[in-house]
Backbone as CSV, one residue per row, in Angstrom:
resi,resn,N_x,N_y,N_z,CA_x,CA_y,CA_z,C_x,C_y,C_z
1,MET,11.426,14.016,-7.792,11.355,12.758,-6.817,11.698,11.614,-7.118
2,ASP,12.861,11.143,-6.616,12.854,9.458,-7.047,12.658,8.473,-6.172
3,ARG,12.549,7.486,-6.039,11.730,6.123,-5.894,11.907,6.239,-3.954
4,GLU,13.160,6.418,-4.156,14.019,6.675,-2.504,12.844,7.393,-1.217
5,GLN,13.047,8.936,-1.983,12.355,10.021,-1.553,10.615,9.876,-1.745
6,ARG,9.821,8.960,-2.602,8.898,8.962,-2.651,8.120,7.511,-1.754
7,GLU,9.470,6.949,-1.666,8.891,6.210,-0.328,9.190,5.947,0.920
8,LYS,9.747,7.336,1.338,9.849,8.211,2.122,8.595,8.640,3.065
9,GLN,8.274,9.285,1.691,6.747,10.016,1.768,5.284,9.595,2.186
10,PHE,5.847,8.147,1.268,5.044,6.472,1.827,4.778,6.878,3.141
11,ILE,6.190,6.585,3.528,5.954,5.324,5.405,5.763,6.404,5.702
12,LEU,5.646,7.811,5.803,6.023,8.584,6.871,3.552,8.659,6.480
13,GLY,3.629,9.149,5.138,2.141,9.265,5.529,1.660,7.897,5.747
14,LEU,1.716,7.458,5.711,1.423,5.767,6.731,1.725,5.600,7.361
15,GLU,2.774,5.892,8.408,2.150,5.723,9.453,1.396,7.031,10.140
16,LYS,1.281,8.176,9.657,-0.076,8.536,10.312,-1.088,8.449,10.052
17,LEU,-1.163,7.460,8.917,-2.601,7.438,9.315,-2.740,5.874,10.227
18,SER,-1.312,5.195,10.208,-1.719,3.926,10.766,-2.095,4.214,12.315
19,ARG,-1.426,5.360,12.293,-1.380,5.809,13.868,-3.241,7.077,13.992
20,GLU,-3.590,6.731,13.053,-4.511,8.111,12.898,-6.501,6.859,13.363
21,THR,-5.686,5.921,12.566,-6.607,4.553,12.635,-6.303,3.312,13.560
22,LYS,-5.246,3.009,14.217,-4.494,2.255,14.607,-4.809,0.281,14.316
23,LEU,-4.349,0.883,13.128,-4.818,-0.619,11.317,-3.269,-0.073,11.220
24,LYS,-2.041,-0.889,11.337,-0.991,-1.292,10.316,-1.090,-2.638,8.997
25,ILE,0.037,-2.140,8.312,0.191,-3.095,7.242,0.928,-3.853,7.468
26,PHE,1.409,-5.483,7.512,1.579,-6.673,8.558,1.733,-7.839,7.500
27,GLY,2.690,-8.649,7.115,3.382,-9.778,6.440,3.526,-10.070,7.197
28,CYS,4.028,-11.686,6.934,5.192,-12.533,7.559,5.607,-12.794,7.357
29,GLY,6.429,-12.136,5.441,7.714,-12.008,5.841,7.789,-13.280,4.595
30,CYS,7.108,-14.130,4.387,7.607,-14.637,3.349,7.624,-14.136,2.017
31,CYS,8.069,-14.548,0.455,8.127,-14.170,-0.869,8.318,-12.819,-0.486
32,GLY,8.666,-11.801,0.269,9.761,-10.989,0.541,8.702,-9.604,0.789
33,SER,7.332,-10.429,1.451,6.521,-9.037,1.895,6.646,-9.264,3.871
34,PRO,5.982,-7.660,4.115,5.112,-6.904,2.702,6.951,-6.326,2.005
35,CYS,5.541,-6.115,0.896,6.780,-5.168,-0.263,6.055,-3.846,-0.848
36,LEU,7.091,-3.383,-1.458,6.072,-1.670,-2.482,6.513,-2.316,-4.327
37,GLU,5.397,-1.389,-4.217,5.586,-1.647,-5.894,5.056,-0.443,-6.352
38,ASP,5.883,0.155,-7.815,5.082,0.942,-8.468,3.436,0.977,-8.460
39,LEU,3.463,2.186,-8.943,1.603,2.459,-9.300,1.800,3.414,-10.842
40,GLU,0.870,2.227,-11.745,1.221,2.700,-13.517,-0.110,3.331,-13.389
41,GLU,0.393,4.427,-14.761,-0.619,5.484,-14.012,-1.582,5.239,-14.691
42,SER,-2.260,3.662,-15.743,-3.407,2.881,-15.456,-4.130,2.855,-14.105
43,GLU,-3.495,3.063,-13.425,-4.334,1.982,-11.950,-4.439,3.516,-11.043
44,LEU,-4.135,4.273,-11.731,-4.426,5.854,-10.435,-5.200,6.543,-11.347
45,THR,-6.560,5.076,-11.667,-8.235,6.226,-11.895,-8.863,6.393,-10.514
46,GLU,-9.585,6.497,-10.394,-11.124,7.269,-9.526,-10.981,5.445,-9.292
47,ASN,-11.183,4.691,-9.586,-11.863,3.577,-9.165,-11.387,2.317,-8.096
48,ALA,-9.959,3.295,-8.325,-8.522,2.175,-8.035,-8.513,2.299,-6.031
49,GLY,-8.570,1.398,-5.213,-7.629,1.407,-4.437,-7.724,0.215,-3.477
50,TYR,-6.261,0.468,-1.536,-6.954,-0.633,-1.130,-7.827,-1.772,-1.406
51,SER,-6.945,-2.624,-0.907,-8.417,-4.075,-0.305,-7.698,-4.837,0.279
52,TYR,-8.769,-5.395,0.382,-7.851,-6.877,1.725,-8.518,-7.959,1.369
53,GLY,-8.420,-9.589,1.597,-8.741,-10.256,0.886,-8.987,-11.183,2.260
54,TYR,-9.595,-12.441,2.150,-10.140,-13.612,3.155,-9.375,-13.909,3.902
55,ASN,-7.460,-13.516,3.814,-7.441,-13.460,5.080,-5.909,-12.250,5.582
56,GLY,-6.579,-11.625,4.474,-5.885,-10.512,5.152,-4.856,-9.605,4.317
57,GLU,-5.123,-10.445,3.083,-3.548,-9.856,2.326,-4.247,-8.268,1.611
58,LEU,-3.635,-7.231,1.496,-3.539,-6.065,0.993,-3.341,-5.329,-0.356
59,SER,-4.032,-5.137,-1.432,-3.818,-5.724,-2.234,-4.333,-4.271,-3.243
60,TRP,-3.706,-3.524,-3.642,-3.791,-2.726,-4.854,-5.363,-2.683,-5.989
61,ILE,-6.479,-2.656,-5.672,-6.951,-2.915,-7.082,-7.545,-2.008,-7.287
62,ILE,-8.378,-2.059,-9.320,-8.814,-1.697,-9.427,-10.251,-2.443,-9.994
63,LYS,-11.304,-1.550,-9.189,-12.833,-1.955,-9.025,-13.313,-1.872,-10.636
64,LYS,-13.808,-2.521,-10.898,-14.888,-2.572,-12.630,-16.360,-2.075,-11.778
């Protein structure tokens, strides 16, 4: 599956999740936000997942 197909699959899943939880990913548009990046294999551990900071920014983190 190429990047474009994976992005479409991600967006469809995210849309479903947003509808279920009534939450959405939002960005102000500066600095290219919001955006998507590829996850490295090392980032795909059981300790990894989404988190958001004090200002509501969404980040993929690896918990230690």
